[in-house]
C-alpha positions as CSV (number, residue, x, y, z in Angstrom):
1,M,146.8,156.1,208.9
2,V,147.9,155.7,205.2
3,G,151.6,156.0,204.8
4,K,152.6,158.5,202.0
5,A,153.7,157.1,198.6
6,T,157.4,157.6,198.1
7,R,158.8,159.0,195.1
8,A,162.3,158.2,193.5
9,Y,164.7,160.8,194.1
10,H,166.7,162.0,190.9
11,S,169.5,164.5,191.1
12,P,170.7,165.7,187.5
13,L,174.1,166.3,189.1
14,R,174.5,162.8,190.4
15,A,173.5,161.4,187.3
16,A,175.9,163.6,185.5
17,Q,178.3,162.8,187.7
18,A,178.1,158.9,187.3
19,E,178.2,159.6,183.6
20,A,181.2,161.3,183.6
21,T,182.7,158.5,185.7
22,R,181.7,156.2,183.4
23,A,183.0,158.0,180.4
24,A,186.6,157.9,182.2
25,I,186.6,154.4,183.0
26,L,185.5,153.5,179.4
27,G,188.3,156.0,178.2
28,A,190.8,154.6,180.3
29,A,189.8,151.0,179.4
30,V,190.6,151.6,175.8
31,V,193.9,153.1,176.6
32,V,195.0,150.2,179.0
33,F,193.4,147.3,177.1
34,S,195.3,148.7,173.9
35,E,198.7,149.3,175.5
36,R,198.5,146.2,177.6
37,G,196.5,143.5,175.7
38,Y,193.6,141.8,177.6
39,T,195.6,139.4,180.2
40,G,198.1,142.3,181.2
41,T,195.2,144.5,182.0
42,T,194.0,145.0,185.8
43,M,191.1,146.5,186.9
44,R,193.2,148.7,189.5
45,A,195.3,149.9,186.4
46,V,192.1,151.1,184.6
47,A,191.0,152.9,187.7
48,A,194.6,154.3,188.1
49,E,194.3,155.6,184.4
50,A,190.8,157.0,185.0
51,G,191.5,158.6,188.2
52,V,188.8,156.8,190.1
53,A,188.5,154.2,193.1
54,V,189.1,150.6,191.7
55,E,185.5,149.9,193.5
56,S,183.8,152.2,190.6
57,V,185.6,150.1,188.0
58,Y,184.2,146.8,189.5
59,A,180.7,148.7,190.1
60,L,180.6,149.2,186.1
61,A,181.4,145.7,184.9
62,S,183.3,142.6,185.0
63,K,186.9,142.6,183.1
64,A,185.4,140.8,180.2
65,R,182.3,143.2,179.9
66,L,184.7,146.3,180.2
67,L,186.4,144.9,177.5
68,E,183.3,144.8,175.2
69,L,182.1,148.4,176.5
70,A,185.6,149.8,175.9
71,F,185.6,148.1,172.2
72,E,182.1,149.6,171.5
73,R,183.2,153.1,172.8
74,A,186.5,153.0,170.4
75,V,184.3,151.9,167.6
76,T,181.4,154.6,168.0
77,G,183.7,157.2,169.1
78,D,183.3,159.3,172.2
79,E,181.7,162.7,173.7
80,H,184.7,164.6,171.9
81,T,183.8,163.4,168.2
82,G,179.9,163.8,168.4
83,R,179.2,160.5,167.5
84,A,179.0,158.7,171.0
85,D,176.8,155.4,170.9
86,L,176.2,155.9,167.2
87,P,176.7,152.5,165.3
88,F,179.5,152.8,162.8
89,A,177.1,152.6,159.9
90,E,175.0,155.5,160.7
91,Q,177.7,158.0,161.4
92,V,178.0,160.9,159.5
93,D,181.2,160.5,157.9
94,F,180.1,156.9,156.5
95,Q,176.8,158.2,155.1
96,A,178.5,160.8,153.2
97,A,180.9,158.2,151.7
98,L,177.7,156.1,151.0
99,H,175.9,158.9,149.1
100,A,178.8,160.5,147.4
101,P,177.7,161.2,143.5
102,D,180.6,158.8,142.2
103,Q,182.7,155.9,142.9
104,R,186.1,157.6,143.3
105,E,184.5,160.2,145.5
106,Q,183.2,157.5,147.6
107,L,186.6,156.0,148.0
108,R,188.3,159.0,148.7
109,L,185.8,159.9,151.6
110,F,185.8,156.1,153.0
111,G,189.8,156.8,153.0
112,L,189.4,160.1,155.1
113,M,186.5,158.3,157.3
114,S,188.7,155.4,158.2
115,I,191.5,157.4,160.0
116,G,189.6,157.8,163.4
117,P,188.0,154.4,163.7
118,A,191.6,152.7,162.7
119,R,193.5,154.6,165.1
120,R,190.8,153.9,167.9
121,V,190.2,150.4,167.3
122,A,193.3,148.6,165.9
123,A,195.1,148.0,168.9
124,I,192.1,147.2,171.0
125,S,191.0,144.9,168.6
126,R,194.4,143.3,169.1
127,A,193.3,142.7,172.7
128,F,189.8,141.4,172.0
129,M,191.1,138.8,169.7
130,Q,193.7,137.8,172.6
131,A,190.7,137.6,175.0
132,S,188.4,135.9,172.4
133,V,190.9,132.6,172.4
134,V,190.8,132.3,176.3
135,D,187.1,133.3,177.0
136,E,184.5,131.6,175.0
137,D,181.8,134.2,175.5
138,L,184.1,137.0,174.3
139,G,185.1,134.7,171.4
140,K,180.9,134.6,170.6
141,R,181.1,138.3,171.0
142,W,184.5,138.9,168.9
143,R,182.7,136.8,165.9
144,E,179.6,139.0,166.2
145,Q,181.3,142.1,165.7
146,E,183.3,140.7,162.8
147,E,179.9,139.9,161.3
148,R,178.8,143.8,161.8
149,R,181.9,144.6,160.5
150,Y,181.5,142.2,157.5
151,A,177.7,143.8,157.2
152,D,179.1,147.4,157.1
153,M,181.6,146.6,154.4
154,R,178.9,145.4,152.5
155,T,176.9,148.1,152.6
156,F,179.7,150.5,151.2
157,V,180.5,148.0,148.8
158,A,176.9,147.9,147.5
159,A,176.8,151.7,147.4
160,V,179.8,151.9,145.1
161,A,178.4,149.3,143.0
162,A,175.3,151.5,142.6
163,N,177.4,154.3,141.2
164,G,179.1,152.1,138.6
165,P,180.8,148.6,137.6
166,L,183.0,146.5,139.8
167,R,185.9,144.7,138.3
168,P,184.5,142.2,135.8
169,G,183.2,139.0,137.5
170,L,183.1,140.5,140.8
171,T,180.1,140.1,143.0
172,V,179.2,142.6,145.7
173,D,179.2,139.6,148.2
174,A,182.6,138.7,147.0
175,A,184.0,142.3,147.1
176,A,182.7,142.6,150.6
177,R,184.7,139.8,151.6
178,D,187.7,141.5,149.8
179,V,187.4,144.4,151.6
180,W,186.3,143.1,155.1
181,S,189.3,140.6,155.0
182,T,191.8,143.4,153.7
183,L,191.1,146.2,155.9
184,N,191.5,144.0,159.2
185,W,192.7,145.0,162.7
186,Y,196.2,143.4,162.2
187,T,197.0,145.0,158.8
188,I,195.8,148.6,160.3
189,W,197.9,147.8,163.4
190,L,200.9,147.0,161.5
191,L,200.5,150.2,159.6
192,L,199.6,152.5,162.3
193,R,201.5,151.2,165.4
194,E,204.6,149.2,164.0
195,R,207.6,151.0,162.0
196,H,207.8,150.4,158.6
197,P,211.3,148.7,156.9
198,D,211.8,152.5,155.6
199,G,211.6,153.5,159.5
200,G,208.4,155.3,159.6
201,V,204.9,154.9,160.2
202,F,201.7,156.1,158.5
203,D,200.4,159.5,159.4
204,D,196.7,160.2,158.7
205,Q,196.9,161.5,155.1
206,A,199.1,158.5,154.2
207,F,196.8,155.9,155.9
208,A,193.7,157.5,154.2
209,G,195.5,157.4,150.9
210,W,196.4,153.6,151.3
211,V,192.8,152.8,152.2
212,E,191.6,154.5,148.9
213,R,194.4,152.9,146.7
214,T,193.9,149.6,148.2
215,V,189.8,149.4,148.0
216,A,190.1,150.9,144.6
217,A,192.4,147.8,143.6
218,L,189.9,145.5,145.1
219,L,186.8,147.0,143.8
220,L,187.2,148.9,140.2
221,P,188.0,147.9,136.9
222,D,191.4,148.7,135.6
């Protein structure tokens, strides 16, 4: 008697539930890593924030891998932004800044598009940097993501340079280095999360204006 071939069972409902659980865990991981840092984060705390069993968190990833996944989620956005899993350089707002018709408009759009990523990424970058000191593999991942961030900044600077001159003697590579090093996680974390000497913190409009003015000072002729 010839046995019947088995066919893999696929349940759209089960797949949707699994994806919802994954999204909840990653969203919770962004929150917990951002608030507690790497060493202060526990899988149980992530599970509690997500409203799932701790076994579900362990089934998704190890703590180190969970940090990587949470960081990627913070960079690319989530289902509410409409940009889930889309690399930063391919996102609509970044592309709009690249293809704006003049330098000043490019910088204005760059400032505006920086608000969301900055608020999502600054605090979890702090956790990632802390983890990179104690975990060699995460240290390598941190360096890789910084290389990607530099590449994105270079892409933007090259687009600005294509629309007009940069400061005298400034090359695209040097300008990209200046933007990459100035718009780093610690500077942004200070601006958005810490209280200023004047007693306030940056709101979205103030932050976008600061990015626009700072990048203009770095790149454009007087």
